[in-house]
N, C-alpha and C positions, 0 to 999 in steps of 0.2 A: 326379417320375416319372422314373425313366429310360426312355430310345424302347428300345424295343426293337431299331435301328437299330447304334445302337452297340452293348448287347447285341453285337447277331451279329457287330461288327469284331470286341469287343477278343474274342470266341470263334475267330475263327475265327485271330488271330495269335495266340493262345494258341496252339490245334491245332498253328500251323503249328512254334513251339520248338520245342514238345511233340514232334511228328515228327520236328524236326531231330535234337535228344539223342539220340531213340530208338533210328530210324535209319538215319543218315546227311545227308549232302547234298541227296545223290541226289533219292532220293523226296521231299524237302522242295520243290526243283524240280519237279519233276512237282507236288505239289499244289497249288502256287503259281500254274504254268503254267493249269490246271484252275480254280483260281480268275480269275486272268485272262481265261479264254477266258470263263469264264459271263458274267462280266461284261460282255461286248466284243457276246456275243449278244443281251443284256436289251436294251443301248444301242442295237445297231441295230435290232431290232425295234421301241425308242423313236421312233427316228427316222423311218424306214418307213415307222409307223401316224402322227405330225404332218404327213409329207408326204400320203398318201396322202389327213391328212384337207385338205391349203393346197387340194392337188390341186385336189377337190371343189369348194373354197367360191368355186375361182377361177370353174372352168368356172361353175356357180352364179353367181356376178357376172359372167359375160359372155353369158348364158342370161338375163338379165333384165336388161343394157345392151340387148342386141339386139329383145326384148319391146316396150322401152319407141321406142324407132326405127318399130316396127314399128306402134306408137300415134298418135305421134303424124305418122307421112303419114298417117294414118286421120282425124285429125282435120285436115289441110292437104286433103288432095281435100273432104272436107265445103265447099257451098256456103256455108255463111256465110265459110269464115277463107280459099276459097281465092284465090292469091297471096297472102294476105297475106304483106309483104317480113319481120315478123318473124318470123315464123314456119317461114319460107323458109330465113333466115338459122341459125335455129335447125336447121334441120336439115340444113342443109349442116356444123353442130359438129358434129352426131353425129357422122352422116357421117363424119366426121377421127375423128374419136374412137372412134368399132367400127371404121372402118380398120384404126388404129393398135393397139387392141386386137387384133383380128385376125393384125398382125404377132406381135404379143409369141405369143401364143400359136400359131401355125408353129415361132417359131422356140422354145419350151420346152416345148411340149404335143404337138402332133401330128406330134415324133421319137420322142417316148415311144408313143403308141399303139404306128408301123411297126413297132419295134422288137419288141414285144408280138404283133403279130400272126406280125411271119416266129418269134416261139418259140413261137405254137403251133399253129403248121403246119409244124414240124418235130416238135412232141412228138403231131403226129396222125399222120404219116407212119409206115411198120410200118417 
């Protein structure tokens, strides 16, 4: 069975050829520009959606690692495990990991929030 996308592409090509022969080259280029712009708008929307999904997933991972670190600190403070060297080294390793993740978060994600906050403030001012 023929895929609908192939029929749509073939129709666009045949219509562009017919348009070029009937009315000339300039309307053909306008038609071609319209098709290319629609394709680019669709592609940009798709990329932005994927970017937003990725950003949400990364924030979720950041919060889960921070929750893990808090839980590990709570276990270390219990009387049974207080002062255990294995837990202490695990806590220091977790803190190092969290500091590295915070550095990445500040580098890539906090800058975007500042830009978004500035844009929303500009929209609110009359």
